[in-house]
C-alpha positions in Angstrom: 92.0 125.1 88.7 92.5 121.4 88.6 94.9 120.0 85.7 95.4 116.4 85.1 99.0 116.8 84.5 99.4 118.0 88.2 97.1 115.7 90.0 97.4 112.3 91.8 94.6 110.3 93.0 94.8 108.9 96.4 92.4 106.2 97.5 92.0 105.5 101.2 91.1 102.3 103.0 88.0 101.2 101.0 88.2 97.8 102.6 86.7 95.2 104.6 83.5 94.9 106.7 83.9 98.5 107.8 83.4 99.6 103.9 80.1 97.7 104.0 78.7 99.9 106.8 79.5 103.1 104.9 76.8 105.6 104.3 75.2 105.0 100.9 77.8 102.6 100.3 76.8 101.4 96.8 77.1 105.0 95.4 80.1 105.5 97.4 81.8 102.4 95.8 80.6 103.2 92.2 82.1 106.8 92.6 85.4 105.7 93.9 85.6 103.2 90.9 84.7 106.1 88.5 87.7 108.2 90.0 89.9 105.3 89.4 88.6 104.6 85.8 88.8 108.3 85.0 92.5 108.5 86.5 93.6 105.9 84.1 92.0 107.7 81.0 93.6 110.9 82.3 96.9 109.3 83.1 96.6 110.7 86.5 98.9 108.3 88.9 97.1 106.5 91.6 98.1 105.8 95.0 96.0 103.0 96.4 96.2 102.7 100.6 95.0 100.0 103.0 95.0 100.3 106.8 96.1 97.1 108.3 94.5 94.7 105.8 95.5 91.7 107.8 93.1 92.9 110.7 90.5 95.0 108.6 90.4 93.1 105.2 91.2 93.8 102.0 89.9 96.5 99.6 86.3 95.7 98.5 85.7 93.8 95.1 84.0 96.5 93.6 86.8 99.0 93.9 89.9 96.6 94.0 88.7 95.2 90.3 89.5 98.7 89.0 92.9 98.5 90.9 93.9 95.2 88.9 97.7 95.4 88.5 98.5 97.7 91.3 99.6 97.0 94.7 98.2 98.7 97.8 100.4 100.9 100.1 99.9 99.1 103.6 99.7 101.7 106.6 98.8 101.7 110.2 98.6 105.4 110.8 95.4 107.0 110.0 96.9 109.2 107.7 98.3 108.3 104.6 101.2 110.3 105.3 102.2 108.6 108.4 103.3 105.8 106.0 106.9 106.1 104.7 105.9 104.2 101.7 103.2 106.4 100.8 105.5 109.4 101.2 108.2 107.8 99.2 105.6 107.5 96.2 104.1 110.6 96.7 107.1 113.1 96.5 108.8 111.9 93.5 105.6 112.5 91.4 105.9 116.2 91.7 102.4 116.8 91.6 100.7 119.3 93.7 97.2 118.5 93.3 95.8 115.6 95.4 92.4 114.3 94.5 91.2 112.3 97.7 88.8 109.5 97.8 87.9 106.9 100.4 87.2 106.4 104.0 86.2 107.4 106.4 86.0 110.9 105.9 86.1 112.0 109.4 89.1 110.0 110.4 91.6 108.7 107.8 90.6 110.9 105.0 90.7 114.0 107.2 93.8 113.2 109.0 95.5 112.8 105.6 94.3 116.4 104.6 95.5 117.5 107.9 99.0 116.5 107.0 98.9 117.3 103.1 98.2 120.7 103.3 101.2 121.8 105.4 103.3 120.0 102.9 102.1 122.5 100.3 99.7 120.1 98.6 96.4 121.5 97.0 93.9 119.2 98.4 90.5 118.4 96.3 88.2 116.3 98.6 85.6 114.4 96.2 83.0 114.4 98.3 80.7 111.9 96.5 83.6 109.4 96.6 84.2 109.7 100.5 82.1 108.1 103.1 81.8 107.4 106.8 79.4 105.1 108.8 77.0 107.9 109.4 75.8 111.1 107.4 76.9 113.1 110.7 80.3 111.9 110.6 80.6 112.4 106.7 79.5 116.0 106.7 81.7 116.9 109.9 84.6 115.5 108.0 83.6 117.4 104.9 83.2 120.6 107.1 86.7 120.2 108.8 88.2 119.4 105.6 87.0 122.6 104.1 88.0 124.5 106.9 91.6 123.5 106.6 91.5 125.0 103.2 90.9 121.9 100.8 88.8 122.4 98.0 85.5 120.2 98.0 84.4 118.7 94.7 82.5 115.9 93.3 83.2 113.2 90.6 81.9 115.1 87.7 82.9 118.6 88.5 86.7 117.7 88.9 86.7 115.4 85.9 85.1 118.2 83.6 87.3 120.8 85.0 90.2 118.7 84.3 89.1 118.0 80.6 88.1 121.9 80.0 86.5 120.9 76.6 83.7 118.5 75.3 85.5 117.0 72.6 88.1 114.4 72.0 89.0 111.0 72.8 89.4 111.6 76.5 86.2 113.4 76.8 84.2 110.4 75.1 86.0 108.1 77.6 85.2 110.1 80.4 81.5 110.4 79.4 81.2 106.5 79.4 82.5 106.6 82.9 80.2 109.0 84.3 77.0 107.7 82.9 
């Protein structure tokens, strides 16, 4: 069971020209942004990652706007876990549930899961907030991630699971985000 006080949102590499080539990119951007906005409402820490932004470009504006005031963790490894700064930020949070969004599903997202699970993290892949250049690669990544033991969820599924009840201020704010 997902719990907001045990979760961290990891945003993986939604950047540069490559992001514009993602399968159903507009819906993908919208869902990543929804997860970021919901994480803020639910007090879930966000770890924002960028792969070699000097070469690949910065996070796309549609997503970066929601991350205003935060600084990305720059990495060269495909897996976020290959970045010492990421690990130095993740471990002290003492949260064992990782909500994972970003791109590409079959490369950086997959390899991050490959590293997180052996470290004891419960990974929840937000399937409508990840993408690859092709549907085949996205699906291959999701299948491989599921085979590793991660939970596959969706934006609405994970948010309502963490809320548990349809009442209160946080519920009202989340409803506005998912509309």
